[in-house]
C-alpha positions as CSV (number, residue, x, y, z in Angstrom):
1,X,123.1,167.9,32.9
2,X,119.4,167.9,33.5
3,X,118.9,167.6,29.4
4,X,121.0,165.1,29.5
5,X,118.7,162.7,31.3
6,X,117.1,160.1,29.6
7,X,113.6,159.8,29.6
8,X,110.9,157.1,30.8
9,X,106.4,157.4,30.7
10,X,104.7,155.2,33.4
11,X,101.0,155.2,33.2
12,X,98.9,154.9,35.9
13,X,102.1,155.6,38.1
14,X,100.1,158.1,41.0
15,X,100.8,155.0,42.9
16,X,101.3,151.1,43.8
17,X,103.8,149.1,41.0
18,X,103.6,152.2,38.7
19,X,105.1,154.5,41.4
20,X,107.6,152.3,42.6
21,X,108.5,151.8,38.1
22,X,109.0,155.5,38.2
23,X,111.2,156.1,42.3
24,X,114.2,153.4,41.0
25,X,114.4,155.7,37.6
26,X,114.9,158.1,39.0
27,X,117.0,156.8,41.3
28,X,118.7,155.7,38.9
29,X,119.2,159.1,37.1
30,X,116.2,159.0,34.9
31,X,113.1,162.5,34.2
32,X,109.7,160.4,35.0
33,X,106.2,161.5,33.2
34,X,104.2,160.8,36.1
35,X,100.9,159.6,34.9
36,X,97.6,159.5,36.4
37,X,93.8,159.7,35.6
38,X,92.1,160.0,39.2
39,X,94.6,159.8,42.2
40,X,96.3,163.9,42.0
41,X,97.4,163.6,45.4
42,X,99.3,160.5,45.3
43,X,100.1,161.5,42.6
44,X,101.3,164.6,44.0
45,X,102.9,162.9,46.3
46,X,105.3,160.6,44.1
47,X,106.2,163.3,41.5
48,X,107.7,164.5,44.7
49,X,109.8,162.1,45.4
50,X,111.1,161.4,42.1
51,X,112.3,164.7,42.3
52,X,113.9,164.9,45.5
53,X,115.9,161.8,43.3
54,X,117.7,164.7,41.6
55,X,116.0,164.7,38.1
56,X,112.6,166.4,37.0
57,X,109.7,164.6,36.7
58,X,106.3,165.9,34.8
59,X,103.3,165.6,36.5
60,X,100.2,164.9,33.9
61,X,96.5,164.0,33.7
62,X,95.8,161.8,30.5
63,X,92.9,158.9,30.5
64,X,95.0,156.7,28.4
65,X,91.9,154.5,27.6
66,X,91.8,157.9,25.3
67,X,93.6,158.5,21.8
68,X,94.0,161.9,21.8
69,X,95.1,161.7,25.1
70,X,98.2,159.4,24.6
71,X,98.4,161.9,21.8
72,X,99.2,165.3,23.6
73,X,101.0,162.7,26.7
74,X,103.7,162.2,24.4
75,X,103.9,165.6,23.2
76,X,104.4,167.5,27.3
77,X,107.4,165.1,27.4
78,X,109.0,166.4,23.5
79,X,107.8,169.5,24.2
80,X,110.1,169.5,28.1
81,X,112.8,167.1,27.2
82,X,113.0,166.2,23.3
83,X,113.2,162.4,24.2
84,X,111.0,159.9,25.2
85,X,113.4,156.4,25.9
86,X,111.2,154.8,27.9
87,X,107.7,153.7,28.1
88,X,106.1,151.9,30.8
89,X,102.4,150.6,29.9
90,X,101.0,150.1,33.1
91,X,98.0,151.6,33.6
92,X,95.2,149.2,33.6
93,X,91.9,148.3,35.3
94,X,89.7,145.8,36.2
95,X,86.1,145.0,37.5
96,X,86.0,141.8,40.9
97,X,83.3,139.1,39.1
98,X,83.7,135.2,40.1
99,X,84.7,133.1,36.4
100,X,81.0,131.7,37.0
101,X,79.7,134.7,37.1
102,X,78.8,135.3,33.7
103,X,75.4,137.2,34.2
104,X,78.2,139.7,35.9
105,X,80.7,141.2,33.4
106,X,78.7,144.2,30.4
107,X,79.2,144.7,27.8
108,X,79.7,147.8,28.4
109,X,82.2,146.0,31.3
110,X,84.5,144.4,28.9
111,X,84.7,148.0,26.7
112,X,85.9,149.5,29.4
113,X,88.6,146.9,30.6
114,X,90.4,146.7,27.6
115,X,90.4,150.5,26.7
116,X,92.3,150.9,30.0
117,X,94.4,147.2,28.7
118,X,94.6,146.8,26.1
119,X,93.5,149.9,23.5
120,X,96.4,151.8,25.5
121,X,98.8,149.9,25.4
122,X,98.3,150.5,21.2
123,X,97.9,154.2,22.2
124,X,101.0,154.7,24.0
125,X,103.2,153.0,21.8
126,X,101.5,153.9,18.6
127,X,102.0,157.0,20.6
128,X,106.2,157.3,21.3
129,X,107.5,155.1,18.7
130,X,108.8,157.5,15.7
131,X,111.2,159.3,17.6
132,X,112.1,156.6,19.3
133,X,112.3,155.0,16.3
134,X,114.4,159.0,15.5
135,X,116.0,158.5,18.0
136,X,117.7,155.0,17.2
137,X,116.4,153.1,20.1
138,X,113.6,152.8,22.7
139,X,113.1,150.1,25.6
140,X,108.8,149.6,26.1
141,X,107.6,147.9,29.0
142,X,104.2,146.9,28.8
143,X,103.0,145.2,32.3
144,X,100.6,142.1,32.1
145,X,100.0,139.7,34.3
146,X,100.0,136.2,35.7
147,X,96.6,136.0,34.1
148,X,96.8,136.3,31.0
149,X,98.7,132.8,31.3
150,X,96.8,131.0,33.5
151,X,93.3,132.2,32.7
152,X,92.5,133.1,36.2
153,X,92.3,136.5,37.8
154,X,90.1,138.9,38.8
155,X,87.5,138.5,36.5
156,X,87.0,136.4,32.4
157,X,88.4,140.5,31.7
158,X,91.1,140.8,32.7
159,X,92.4,137.9,31.7
160,X,91.6,138.0,28.5
161,X,92.9,141.2,28.3
162,X,96.0,140.7,29.6
163,X,96.9,138.0,27.3
164,X,96.1,140.3,24.3
165,X,98.7,141.9,25.9
166,X,100.6,139.2,26.5
167,X,100.7,138.1,22.0
168,X,100.7,142.4,21.8
169,X,103.5,142.5,23.6
170,X,105.3,140.0,21.0
171,X,103.9,141.0,17.6
172,X,105.2,145.0,18.2
173,X,108.2,143.9,19.3
174,X,109.3,141.6,16.1
175,X,107.0,144.4,14.7
176,X,109.2,147.4,15.6
177,X,113.0,146.1,15.6
178,X,115.8,146.7,15.5
179,X,115.0,150.4,17.0
180,X,113.2,149.7,20.3
181,X,112.7,146.3,22.4
182,X,109.1,145.2,23.6
183,X,108.7,143.1,26.5
184,X,106.6,141.4,29.0
185,X,106.6,141.7,32.8
186,X,104.8,139.3,33.9
187,X,103.7,139.3,37.8
188,X,101.7,137.4,40.4
189,X,100.0,138.7,43.4
190,X,101.7,141.9,44.2
191,X,101.0,143.5,47.0
192,X,98.9,147.1,46.9
193,X,95.7,149.3,48.1
194,X,94.2,147.8,45.0
195,X,94.2,145.0,45.4
196,X,92.9,145.8,48.7
197,X,89.8,147.6,47.2
198,X,88.7,145.1,44.9
199,X,88.8,142.1,47.3
200,X,88.1,143.8,50.8
201,X,90.8,144.0,53.2
202,X,89.4,140.6,55.0
203,X,89.4,138.8,52.2
204,X,93.4,140.8,51.2
205,X,94.7,138.9,54.4
206,X,93.7,135.2,53.7
207,X,94.9,135.7,50.4
208,X,97.8,137.0,51.2
209,X,98.8,134.2,53.8
210,X,97.3,131.8,51.0
211,X,99.7,133.6,48.4
212,X,102.8,132.3,51.0
213,X,102.0,129.0,51.8
214,X,101.1,127.8,48.1
215,X,103.2,128.9,46.0
216,X,107.1,127.8,45.3
217,X,109.2,130.6,47.4
218,X,106.8,131.2,49.7
219,X,107.0,134.8,49.5
220,X,103.7,138.1,47.9
221,X,105.9,140.3,45.7
222,X,105.8,143.5,46.7
223,X,105.5,147.2,44.0
224,X,108.9,147.7,44.4
225,X,110.5,144.0,44.3
226,X,108.0,143.1,40.8
227,X,109.7,146.8,39.3
228,X,113.2,145.5,39.9
229,X,112.0,143.2,36.9
230,X,111.0,145.8,34.8
231,X,113.6,148.4,35.3
232,X,116.2,146.2,34.2
233,X,114.1,145.4,31.7
234,X,113.5,149.7,30.2
235,X,117.4,149.9,30.9
236,X,119.3,146.2,30.3
237,X,118.4,143.9,28.4
238,X,119.8,144.7,25.4
239,X,118.9,142.0,23.4
240,X,116.1,140.5,24.6
241,X,113.0,141.9,22.7
242,X,109.4,139.8,22.8
243,X,110.0,138.5,26.3
244,X,106.9,138.2,28.6
245,X,108.6,137.9,32.7
246,X,106.2,135.8,34.8
247,X,107.5,137.4,38.1
248,X,105.2,135.9,40.9
249,X,107.9,133.4,43.4
250,X,107.2,130.3,41.6
251,X,102.9,130.5,42.1
252,X,102.4,130.0,38.0
253,X,104.4,125.8,38.8
254,X,101.1,125.7,42.0
């Protein structure tokens, strides 16, 4: 029965890793919330793909950087299904600026990046926690980045934000136990449209070749491959919490 299915909210799930995660959960019988801020057409396609798996999908436009909109998304989910079993904090943003360009990031850039990458994670967790606590269990997966560990990445603000997410994961895993597990997945390079738009098509192709040539496993990961680990944290890993797992084909070893 549809009302007995488990429910997952996946933020930033119109495309890329968020969409791949939602689709894999749907294929396993989960009802899913598809969240987007601007990419409505992509989000509707993801909803249709999830529903084709025989589950229900709720489409919610929300800026997760806004606490009121986070709370409203959770309220809509509870009104539709009466439960929230998992939260995947996938929404994120950045600005591509070389780290030595100290004039390339404004205070407004930092605020925007932290609002989406850090504040939103806390706000969504804050909103779902009472419902997961009442149910006696829940799983939260924060999508972080290798950048939060190595300090390399699209910008200083981005790496700092992901470092904050990693520490928040550990802190809240301790605070929300035993009912709620909180873990983080730290991808390395992921081949997505987001990357292409950020660095340009020519540089993107060079980056893929570099990753394939220089990482120990000689592989540039896809959203679907990273999503497999996210889904494992969501519905498996029963006795794992506070973990920050790198899924990067060994790139952090280089």
